[in-house]
C-alpha positions as CSV (number, residue, x, y, z in Angstrom):
1,M,-95.5,-105.8,42.6
2,H,-92.2,-105.5,44.9
3,R,-89.1,-106.4,43.8
4,G,-88.2,-110.0,45.2
5,M,-92.1,-111.5,44.9
6,A,-92.9,-114.3,43.5
7,P,-96.0,-112.8,40.7
8,K,-99.4,-114.2,41.6
9,L,-100.8,-116.9,40.2
10,E,-104.0,-115.8,38.6
11,K,-107.3,-116.3,40.0
12,N,-108.3,-118.6,37.7
13,P,-110.6,-121.4,39.6
14,V,-110.9,-123.9,36.8
15,K,-107.0,-123.5,36.1
16,L,-106.3,-123.8,39.9
17,A,-108.3,-127.3,39.8
18,L,-106.4,-128.1,36.7
19,I,-103.4,-127.3,38.5
20,E,-104.6,-128.9,41.9
21,K,-105.9,-132.3,39.9
22,L,-102.2,-133.0,38.2
23,E,-100.2,-132.2,41.2
24,S,-102.3,-135.2,42.5
25,K,-101.7,-137.4,39.6
26,Y,-98.5,-136.7,39.6
27,K,-98.1,-138.4,43.2
28,E,-100.3,-141.1,42.9
29,E,-98.6,-142.4,39.1
30,R,-95.3,-140.7,39.7
31,A,-95.8,-139.6,36.2
32,R,-93.0,-136.7,36.1
33,I,-95.5,-135.1,32.8
34,W,-98.5,-134.0,35.4
35,L,-96.3,-132.0,37.6
36,A,-93.8,-130.5,34.4
37,L,-98.2,-129.5,33.3
38,A,-98.8,-128.2,36.3
39,R,-95.8,-125.9,36.7
40,M,-96.5,-125.1,32.9
41,L,-100.5,-124.1,33.4
42,E,-99.2,-121.4,36.6
43,R,-97.8,-119.2,33.0
44,E,-100.4,-118.1,30.4
45,R,-99.1,-119.8,27.2
46,E,-100.2,-120.5,23.8
47,V,-99.1,-122.2,20.6
48,N,-100.3,-122.2,17.0
49,I,-101.4,-125.3,14.9
50,S,-97.8,-124.5,12.7
51,K,-95.8,-125.5,16.1
52,I,-98.3,-128.8,16.2
53,A,-98.0,-129.5,13.0
54,K,-93.8,-129.3,12.9
55,L,-93.5,-130.7,16.3
56,C,-95.7,-133.8,16.4
57,G,-95.9,-136.5,14.2
58,E,-98.7,-138.6,12.0
59,G,-100.8,-140.6,15.6
60,E,-99.0,-138.4,18.0
61,A,-100.1,-137.5,21.3
62,C,-99.1,-133.5,22.5
63,A,-100.3,-131.5,25.5
64,V,-100.3,-127.6,25.3
65,P,-100.0,-126.3,28.9
66,G,-102.7,-123.3,27.6
67,K,-104.3,-122.0,24.6
68,V,-104.2,-123.8,21.0
69,L,-104.2,-121.0,18.5
70,G,-104.9,-121.4,15.0
71,K,-102.3,-119.7,13.0
72,G,-100.7,-122.3,10.3
73,D,-102.1,-126.1,9.0
74,I,-102.1,-129.3,10.1
75,D,-102.7,-132.4,7.3
76,F,-102.4,-135.3,9.5
77,S,-104.2,-137.3,12.3
78,V,-102.8,-136.0,15.3
79,S,-104.6,-136.1,19.6
80,V,-104.1,-132.4,21.3
81,A,-104.8,-132.0,24.7
82,A,-104.8,-127.9,26.2
83,F,-106.2,-125.5,28.8
84,G,-108.5,-123.9,25.7
85,F,-108.8,-123.9,22.1
86,S,-109.6,-121.7,19.6
87,Q,-112.7,-122.4,17.0
88,R,-110.3,-122.5,14.3
89,A,-107.7,-124.5,15.9
90,R,-110.4,-127.0,17.2
91,E,-111.9,-127.2,13.0
92,K,-108.0,-127.3,11.5
93,I,-106.9,-130.6,14.2
94,V,-110.7,-132.5,13.8
95,N,-109.8,-131.5,9.8
96,G,-107.0,-132.8,9.7
97,G,-108.5,-136.2,11.4
98,G,-107.2,-135.5,14.7
99,E,-108.6,-134.9,18.1
100,C,-109.2,-132.3,20.1
101,L,-108.9,-132.9,24.2
102,S,-108.7,-131.4,27.3
103,L,-106.2,-131.8,30.1
104,D,-108.6,-133.0,31.9
105,E,-109.6,-135.8,29.6
106,L,-106.0,-136.5,28.5
107,I,-105.7,-137.6,32.4
108,E,-108.5,-139.7,32.2
109,K,-107.5,-141.7,28.5
110,N,-103.5,-141.9,29.4
111,P,-103.6,-141.9,33.7
112,R,-99.1,-142.3,33.1
113,G,-98.8,-140.1,30.6
114,S,-97.7,-142.5,27.9
115,G,-96.0,-140.9,25.1
116,V,-96.9,-137.2,24.8
117,R,-95.1,-134.7,24.1
118,I,-95.0,-131.2,25.8
119,L,-95.6,-128.5,23.7
120,G,-94.5,-125.3,25.7
121,G,-95.0,-122.2,23.3
């Protein structure tokens, strides 16, 4: 890469379509959370269960603009939306009484993004 050039956005068509959908939802709802998630998705991010357990409370909703990994434990109900989940992370969230959603599902479930905390990694 030449000096001064911005890094290329990866060519993952699923991720690019999701970024487009988030930007569109931002324009439609004027909910800044969707624009913030779109910008954060442009770079690869990973968040461990331990961070979710530390930063989110019982019954809260959080969004991860990347992948959730299984390091750590969680023993309470939390709704986590992410671009992806490791199998172990998904099991731990569900076993703690929580739910795993795609970011698409979060948009449909909560169009304004109210009460959702972004965890960036």
